[in-house]
C-alpha positions as CSV (number, residue, x, y, z in Angstrom):
1,M,79.0,110.0,89.2
2,T,81.4,112.2,90.7
3,R,82.9,115.2,89.3
4,R,86.4,113.5,89.4
5,T,85.2,110.5,87.7
6,F,83.5,112.8,85.1
7,V,86.9,114.6,84.2
8,A,88.6,111.4,84.0
9,L,86.3,110.2,81.5
10,S,85.9,113.1,79.6
11,A,89.6,113.6,79.5
12,S,90.1,110.3,77.8
13,A,86.6,109.5,76.2
14,F,87.9,110.2,72.8
15,A,91.2,108.5,73.0
16,Q,92.5,106.6,70.0
17,P,93.3,103.1,70.0
18,S,96.9,104.1,69.9
19,N,96.6,106.0,73.0
20,R,94.4,103.5,75.1
21,I,95.9,101.5,77.9
22,N,95.8,97.7,77.5
23,V,95.1,96.2,80.8
24,G,95.0,92.7,82.1
25,F,93.1,92.0,85.2
26,I,94.5,89.1,87.3
27,G,92.2,88.3,90.2
28,T,88.2,89.2,89.4
29,G,86.6,88.0,92.8
30,G,85.1,90.3,94.9
31,M,87.8,93.0,95.1
32,G,88.8,92.1,91.6
33,M,85.4,93.3,90.4
34,N,85.5,96.7,92.0
35,R,88.9,97.2,90.4
36,L,87.7,96.3,87.2
37,R,84.9,98.7,87.3
38,G,87.2,101.5,88.8
39,F,89.5,101.0,85.8
40,L,86.8,100.8,83.1
41,R,85.7,104.1,84.4
42,H,88.6,105.8,82.6
43,A,87.9,105.5,78.9
44,D,91.6,105.1,78.0
45,V,91.6,101.6,79.7
46,N,91.1,98.7,77.2
47,P,90.6,95.6,79.3
48,V,92.2,93.0,76.9
49,A,92.4,89.9,79.3
50,I,90.8,88.7,82.3
51,C,92.8,85.8,84.4
52,D,91.5,83.9,87.4
53,L,91.5,80.4,88.9
54,D,87.6,80.4,89.4
55,A,85.9,80.2,85.9
56,T,82.6,81.7,87.7
57,H,84.9,84.9,88.4
58,I,85.9,85.0,84.7
59,D,82.3,84.8,83.6
60,Q,81.2,87.9,85.4
61,A,84.3,90.0,84.3
62,V,84.0,89.2,80.7
63,E,80.3,90.0,81.1
64,Y,80.9,93.1,82.5
65,C,83.2,94.2,80.0
66,K,80.8,93.3,77.1
67,T,77.9,94.9,78.9
68,T,79.8,98.3,79.7
69,R,82.3,98.4,76.9
70,N,81.1,96.1,74.2
71,L,84.4,94.2,74.3
72,T,85.4,90.6,75.0
73,P,88.9,90.1,76.5
74,E,90.8,86.9,76.3
75,R,90.4,84.5,79.2
76,F,93.2,82.9,80.9
77,G,93.2,80.4,83.7
78,D,97.3,81.1,84.5
79,Y,98.7,84.6,84.7
80,R,101.8,83.6,83.1
81,K,99.9,83.0,80.0
82,L,98.3,86.5,80.1
83,L,101.7,88.1,80.9
84,A,103.1,86.6,77.6
85,M,100.7,89.1,75.5
86,K,102.8,91.3,73.7
87,D,100.4,94.1,73.4
88,L,99.9,94.3,77.3
89,D,101.0,97.4,79.1
90,A,99.7,97.0,82.7
91,V,98.2,94.5,85.1
92,C,95.9,94.6,87.9
93,I,96.5,92.1,90.7
94,A,93.5,91.7,92.8
95,T,94.4,88.0,94.1
96,P,94.5,86.8,97.6
97,D,97.4,88.0,99.5
98,H,99.6,85.1,99.2
99,W,99.6,85.5,95.4
100,H,100.6,89.3,95.2
101,A,104.3,88.7,95.1
102,L,104.8,86.4,92.1
103,P,102.6,88.1,89.4
104,T,103.9,91.5,90.7
105,A,107.6,89.9,90.0
106,H,107.0,88.2,86.7
107,A,104.7,91.2,85.6
108,C,107.7,93.4,86.1
109,Q,110.2,91.1,84.5
110,A,107.7,91.0,81.6
111,G,108.0,94.7,81.0
112,K,104.3,95.2,82.4
113,D,103.6,97.9,85.0
114,V,101.7,97.0,87.8
115,F,98.9,97.8,89.9
116,V,98.4,95.6,93.1
117,E,96.0,95.4,95.9
118,K,97.0,96.0,99.5
119,P,98.8,94.6,101.6
120,L,101.4,94.7,99.1
121,S,102.8,91.1,100.1
122,Y,102.3,88.2,102.2
123,S,105.6,88.5,104.0
124,I,108.4,91.3,104.3
125,G,111.0,88.9,102.2
126,E,108.1,89.1,99.2
127,G,107.8,92.9,99.6
128,R,111.4,93.2,99.3
129,A,111.7,91.1,96.0
130,M,108.7,93.1,94.5
131,V,110.3,96.1,95.1
132,K,113.7,94.9,93.6
133,A,111.8,93.4,90.5
134,A,110.1,96.8,89.8
135,R,113.3,99.0,90.3
136,A,115.4,96.5,88.2
137,N,112.9,96.7,85.3
138,K,111.9,100.3,85.6
139,R,108.2,99.5,86.0
140,V,105.6,101.9,87.2
141,T,103.6,100.4,90.2
142,Q,100.9,101.4,92.3
143,M,99.6,99.7,95.5
144,G,95.8,99.6,95.8
145,N,95.6,101.9,98.9
146,H,92.9,104.1,97.8
147,I,92.1,105.9,100.6
148,H,95.3,107.7,100.4
149,N,94.1,109.4,97.0
150,D,90.3,108.9,96.6
151,Q,89.5,111.0,99.8
152,P,90.8,114.6,100.7
153,T,90.6,113.8,104.3
154,Y,94.3,112.2,104.9
155,R,95.9,115.2,103.0
156,R,94.1,117.9,105.3
157,T,95.3,115.8,108.6
158,V,98.6,115.4,107.2
159,E,98.8,119.3,106.9
160,L,97.3,120.1,110.0
161,I,100.0,117.8,111.7
162,K,102.6,119.3,110.2
163,S,101.8,122.7,110.8
164,G,102.1,122.0,114.6
165,A,98.5,122.3,115.4
166,I,99.0,120.1,118.3
167,G,102.7,120.4,118.7
168,K,105.3,117.6,118.9
169,V,103.0,114.1,118.6
170,N,104.5,111.5,120.7
171,R,101.5,108.9,120.7
172,V,99.4,107.4,118.2
173,S,96.5,105.2,118.5
174,I,94.9,103.1,115.7
175,W,91.9,100.8,115.7
176,K,89.5,98.9,113.8
177,T,86.3,97.2,114.9
178,S,86.7,93.3,114.4
179,E,84.2,90.6,113.4
180,T,81.7,89.5,116.2
181,K,80.5,86.5,114.3
182,G,82.1,83.2,113.4
183,L,82.4,81.5,110.3
184,G,81.3,78.3,111.1
185,T,82.9,75.0,111.0
186,P,82.3,73.3,107.8
187,A,83.8,70.0,106.8
188,D,86.4,69.7,104.2
189,T,85.2,68.6,100.8
190,A,86.4,68.5,97.1
191,P,86.8,71.6,95.5
192,P,84.3,72.9,93.4
193,A,84.7,72.0,89.6
194,S,85.1,75.8,88.7
195,L,88.2,76.0,90.8
196,N,91.7,75.4,90.0
197,Y,92.5,74.5,93.8
198,E,95.9,73.2,93.4
199,M,97.0,76.5,91.6
200,W,94.9,78.5,94.1
201,L,97.0,77.1,96.8
202,G,100.1,77.8,94.8
203,P,103.2,78.6,97.2
204,A,101.0,78.0,100.5
205,P,101.3,74.8,102.2
206,K,98.9,71.8,100.8
207,R,95.7,71.7,102.6
208,A,92.3,69.8,101.9
209,F,89.6,72.3,100.4
210,N,87.6,74.2,103.1
211,K,84.9,76.6,101.8
212,N,86.2,78.6,104.6
213,R,89.7,79.0,103.4
214,S,89.1,80.4,99.9
215,H,87.8,83.5,98.2
216,F,86.9,86.2,100.6
217,N,87.5,84.5,104.0
218,F,91.2,83.6,102.9
219,R,92.3,86.7,105.1
220,Y,91.4,84.7,108.4
221,F,94.0,82.0,107.9
222,W,97.8,82.1,108.6
223,D,98.7,80.4,105.0
224,Y,97.3,82.9,103.0
225,S,97.1,86.5,105.1
226,G,97.3,88.1,108.5
227,G,93.7,88.6,109.4
228,M,91.6,91.7,109.6
229,F,94.6,93.5,111.0
230,I,96.7,93.0,107.8
231,D,93.6,93.6,105.6
232,F,93.0,97.1,107.2
233,W,96.7,97.9,108.2
234,C,97.8,99.7,105.0
235,H,94.2,101.8,104.9
236,I,94.5,103.1,108.3
237,T,98.0,103.3,109.3
238,D,98.9,105.2,106.0
239,V,98.1,108.8,107.5
240,A,100.2,108.0,110.5
241,Y,103.1,107.0,108.2
242,W,102.4,110.2,105.9
243,A,102.1,112.7,109.0
244,L,105.0,111.7,110.9
245,D,107.4,110.3,108.1
246,L,107.6,107.2,109.7
247,K,109.9,104.3,108.5
248,A,110.2,101.3,110.5
249,P,109.7,100.1,114.2
250,K,112.6,99.4,116.4
251,F,110.7,97.2,119.0
252,I,107.3,95.3,118.7
253,S,105.3,93.4,120.8
254,A,101.6,92.0,120.8
255,S,98.9,90.2,122.5
256,G,95.6,88.6,121.0
257,R,93.1,86.2,120.7
258,R,90.3,84.8,118.6
259,E,87.1,84.6,120.9
260,L,85.0,83.1,117.8
261,T,84.8,79.7,119.0
262,D,82.1,78.7,116.5
263,D,84.5,78.6,113.6
264,N,87.5,77.2,112.0
265,A,89.4,80.6,111.4
266,E,92.7,81.2,113.0
267,T,93.6,85.0,113.0
268,P,92.5,87.1,116.3
269,N,89.8,89.2,116.5
270,F,91.3,90.6,119.8
271,L,94.3,92.4,119.3
272,E,97.1,94.9,120.9
273,V,100.2,95.6,119.1
274,Q,102.7,97.8,120.5
275,Y,105.2,99.8,118.2
276,E,108.2,102.0,119.3
277,Y,109.5,104.1,116.8
278,P,112.2,106.8,117.2
279,G,110.4,109.3,119.7
280,I,106.8,107.8,119.1
281,N,104.8,104.9,120.5
282,M,101.6,103.5,118.5
283,V,99.2,101.3,119.5
284,W,97.3,99.4,117.2
285,S,94.0,97.9,118.4
286,L,91.7,95.4,116.9
287,N,88.8,94.9,119.0
288,P,84.9,94.6,118.6
289,L,84.1,97.9,120.1
290,G,85.7,101.1,119.0
291,P,87.9,102.9,121.7
292,P,86.5,104.5,124.7
293,G,84.6,107.7,123.6
294,L,84.9,106.8,120.1
295,E,82.9,103.8,120.0
296,D,80.8,104.7,116.9
297,W,84.2,104.9,114.9
298,G,84.6,101.8,113.5
299,I,88.0,102.6,112.1
300,G,90.3,105.5,113.3
301,C,93.8,107.1,114.0
302,A,94.4,109.5,116.9
303,F,97.5,111.6,117.0
304,Q,98.2,112.5,120.6
305,G,100.4,115.8,120.8
306,E,101.5,118.4,123.3
307,T,98.4,120.6,123.0
308,G,95.8,118.3,121.9
309,T,94.4,115.3,120.0
310,I,93.4,115.0,116.0
311,A,91.3,111.8,115.4
312,V,90.6,110.9,111.7
313,D,89.1,108.3,109.7
314,Y,88.4,108.2,106.1
315,T,86.0,110.9,105.7
316,R,86.2,112.8,108.9
317,M,88.7,114.9,111.0
318,K,88.2,116.2,114.6
319,L,90.6,118.2,116.9
320,F,90.3,118.0,120.6
321,R,91.9,120.5,123.4
322,K,91.9,119.3,126.8
323,G,89.0,116.6,125.9
324,K,86.7,118.8,124.2
325,E,86.0,119.2,120.6
326,V,87.3,122.4,118.8
327,T,85.2,123.5,115.7
328,D,86.4,127.0,115.4
329,F,90.1,126.2,114.3
330,Q,91.6,127.5,111.3
331,P,93.5,124.8,109.1
332,P,96.7,125.7,107.2
333,A,96.3,126.4,103.5
334,P,96.6,123.2,101.5
335,S,100.0,122.4,100.3
336,I,99.6,118.5,99.2
337,P,98.1,118.5,95.6
338,D,95.0,116.9,95.1
339,S,95.0,113.5,93.4
340,P,93.0,112.9,90.1
341,D,92.1,109.5,92.1
342,H,94.1,106.5,92.9
343,I,93.5,104.6,89.7
344,R,94.0,107.8,87.2
345,E,97.4,108.5,88.8
346,F,98.5,105.0,88.0
347,L,97.3,105.4,84.5
348,D,98.7,108.9,84.0
349,S,102.0,107.4,85.5
350,I,102.2,104.7,82.9
351,R,102.5,107.6,80.2
352,S,104.8,109.9,82.4
353,R,106.9,107.1,83.9
354,K,106.7,109.2,87.2
355,I,106.6,107.5,90.4
356,T,103.1,107.0,92.1
357,T,102.4,108.2,95.5
358,C,101.9,104.5,96.5
359,D,104.2,102.5,94.4
360,V,106.0,99.2,95.7
361,E,108.8,100.9,97.7
362,Y,106.3,102.9,99.8
363,G,103.9,100.0,99.8
364,H,106.8,97.9,101.3
365,M,107.6,100.2,104.1
366,L,104.1,100.6,104.8
367,T,103.1,96.8,105.1
368,K,106.1,95.6,106.7
369,G,104.8,97.2,109.9
370,G,101.8,95.1,109.8
371,H,104.1,91.9,109.1
372,L,105.9,92.7,112.2
373,G,103.0,92.9,114.1
374,N,101.6,89.5,113.4
375,I,105.4,88.1,113.8
376,A,105.6,89.8,117.1
377,L,102.1,88.1,118.1
378,R,102.7,84.5,116.6
379,T,106.3,84.0,118.1
380,G,104.9,85.5,121.7
381,R,107.7,87.8,122.1
382,R,108.9,91.4,122.2
383,I,111.1,91.6,118.7
384,Q,113.7,93.8,117.7
385,W,114.0,95.1,114.1
386,D,117.0,95.8,112.3
387,D,115.4,97.6,109.3
388,T,118.8,97.9,107.5
389,K,119.2,94.0,107.4
390,E,115.5,93.4,107.5
391,Q,115.9,90.9,110.1
392,V,114.9,90.2,113.3
393,V,117.8,90.7,115.9
394,G,118.7,87.4,117.5
395,D,115.8,85.3,117.1
396,K,115.8,82.6,114.6
397,D,112.0,81.6,114.8
398,A,110.9,85.2,114.3
399,N,113.0,85.4,111.2
400,K,111.6,82.5,109.9
401,L,108.2,84.4,109.7
402,V,110.0,87.2,107.7
403,T,110.3,85.0,104.5
404,R,108.5,81.6,104.4
405,R,109.8,78.8,102.2
406,Y,107.4,78.4,99.1
407,R,105.7,75.1,98.1
408,K,107.5,73.7,95.2
409,P,107.7,74.2,92.4
410,W,107.1,77.9,93.0
411,K,110.1,80.1,94.1
412,L,110.2,83.6,95.0
413,A,111.4,85.7,92.0
């Protein structure tokens, strides 16, 4: 147990029932179970409901609540019935990406606060609708971009960049190593009896069931997500947006391919996206290898300034001048307050009604950049973005990817 977890538990261990926060969990697969464990480390969280479209996921989540808390939350196969609970304060949404927007908007409309996984949305249009619903209903929200708060590394990096340690930054390189083994090519089959597959598809196009297209591997198919690129975009690019006060790029171009021919997935494992922000160029790379000289860094962000370079990942930060690492530099005094942790911040904001550090508006601004990269890739063109109108300038085909048409009867809230 970390000191932060101990403090969180100690502070709320004797919370009276009237002071507990009743939380429902929508999506309890891999990431959903991780979030359930994270929430239940806080003793003032009362898990009142579990919802999933796979009965085996509900079983494991309910059993975890019984084992750790001696509690039996209600079970749901439809999130709308969960949201109808009158004593529900908040929900944690850890579904596949194409199922982030509707539960979030509907939860806000039902008067529930929302913790929703990254990337915030499947599309830019969805993100805009999520922000609108949260603001119109005055809800507290947090996107599950936990590196923002669960490690101090990004805070210290932002302080160092803003102190002028490497002068004006004019170039940023971001990377993530990608998969090297294909998923295989299983045949389409009937869905397992435990899964409500029609509901799982939801607003996405009708497709035959294939085990590669559901649960964890959904992220490698355009119908549901945008590949490993969008899966890690928010985690890694967050530090660049934070340090440089980035908003939206003006021009975006991309090239990529999938070299894993022994599978039926669609998204690339080789990708280069070029972003032009005012005064700053950024390149985002997805490649089986790390960048030259930093091959052992599976992820990272490198800021190149007038007098040096700062490279950072989740837990380490290094300063280079003229190609050599500098270890004796004096960092600025900490100026960004520490976080109690990402989930605790959300829980505290439910009580205080303060905006969290990764609320849906910040999440939308951040996620938008990743979506634009995928739009440039899929159209094969350099696109120009008008952020005021949230439209691609003069490109009807590209704008069709900004907000997709939902499959009936689903409608974007």
